[in-house]
Steps between C-alpha positions, in 0.01 A plus 500: 500500500565129518604291203237258373537173312216320330450167331199293402343274760436140409140391460368227727475199279530122525626474147786659311594634160525198269757661271725579795455152645603345171820702497602403852723201567338200674453561870706306749258262679665584829435870439137429408449312826659791689269748329196295592614491861545878498142545379339263742727414787716605788771661289253757375400578857866531592565753221194700603616497862846617393346786300278584795804531728703721266248717317208729580204347318149629436216410266232745391200477274484706183362798693796506737319346797737294714396133524822351640814615681780298653661546840786720372247738343337554839838536672632775273169689462404491867149381415369165617347268240142581597567872453627442146264243353216675320681834492608670180874509444479879524516453877879484451525813285782719632427793271854472364390403148278687259158386382652452156754256647224271628286556191781372279561205733135391500471540124801272462372217718141535372616402154671190641854632514728451799603825667819548699629809680570674831217628720496697823219381729365633830484291816209512741696744720556732202868425448620408152677198360624412151437173318609361167175370361408252228129470420398193303148495348316169525339453159177307466394279210325799339832684478415760767668555835312344791735602782846636564783348702745757638840380616708757683842527660590758761761743362458773762857473628651528154281803423618664823861437400433655158340804664799546730739472206308767309499725807874451547562587134289814541691601810827438321391721210399771747831469685687549173296808412445667838706694751517305825480803732218701345309242293500718186673399178878482487734659248508198265121481474471878463756506218318223312162671546640834387623334182154354441340843554735654244428230241127549544545875472676453166211290376205716605659840563395496865668703772593429858691672780807374681561635849830462681484549879802529726475550878697806614761448773414133540840424654428758770164333572670161535776638723273713719189282531663155450451262211155377600379859459665518157325177400169644621556810282567286195193280558277804558629671188439186295142477631430866419638461152282194439196685636579790272536268200159354586567166338535664156879509488805331644706598805850364562785539743812530290735462796590684821266798533421527128153430361344529157143493375338454161175694479237540227517854361381670183653849511760722665227685689373172641855402595549832682177442694617150586828641632316744727271226636793264551700757698196577717453132578863436589533808726250363751666404834613139524445287809821337622562239773581794729309815405431655161713653226427735215760418240561669168572345165640599164272414210580497133207451266528447126251425226562218254570496216547880493803500731650170398430201279709249691491390861855616556441857379173532691653375823795736462275798430279428799795432729678822414183707497599619152140571410270691735152429369341766721675771302366377166123512499 
């Protein structure tokens, strides 16, 4: 959500606050003459023209009906002036902001306070653009707003740069945590997640299973079917493990042909059933660049915290197959 700044709008008045005027130093006559010229002469028109060239300007009545737009407003929105005058400002609604966002904005300007923030608008062709907007209420002699002047500056390019930076940061985080070949987590991310699982288990007494999967005779597969076939085996195995986990656990490639998975599990019987289902899934033939292959794997499955209270002991137990859950119902 965009940041908003507010401040009170000045009332339209020909006079001023007498106490403030008394405290001010005498005005320079030259400055007074300049001020008069700004109010009535060519300099004022020049300033307005300069604003018109640099900013996107619109005026609406208190109901949000557009009563004036400048050339830059038409250029960025894609609407001609005649299409905008008389329309409600909702014609530009991109759907990016919530109803509460606009409700807060209108409440602010309705009480005579200047509103400032970032808004995403929709062009006539449906594309979006971002503007930094300042809305100044015009206050009548009765103290109520009579119209609103909106001054905007196009910030679409800077928002695109920010989006790209966020995407690059996300990709960098993923690159740090993921295995480049298979797309599953790498050893570092798996180790950190395993530690978090163990800490949570200590807090709530929960259980989970750790499966260690090692492809049998992987060197033979690489030598006989070439390395692209070996890569295909690893990618297929990673996909099957993720499908088996069903989004409820974590799958990682630890290195080479070694994989590990963290799976939700409440009992030894459940872990034994998981082992059976996992083996059935992995035994299915794998499609390679040239033909198919039915490879076998070694699987060690342990239950935490029963078979280890640290990541190191659990990994060792699963790797060595020290505990065969299927024999302990």
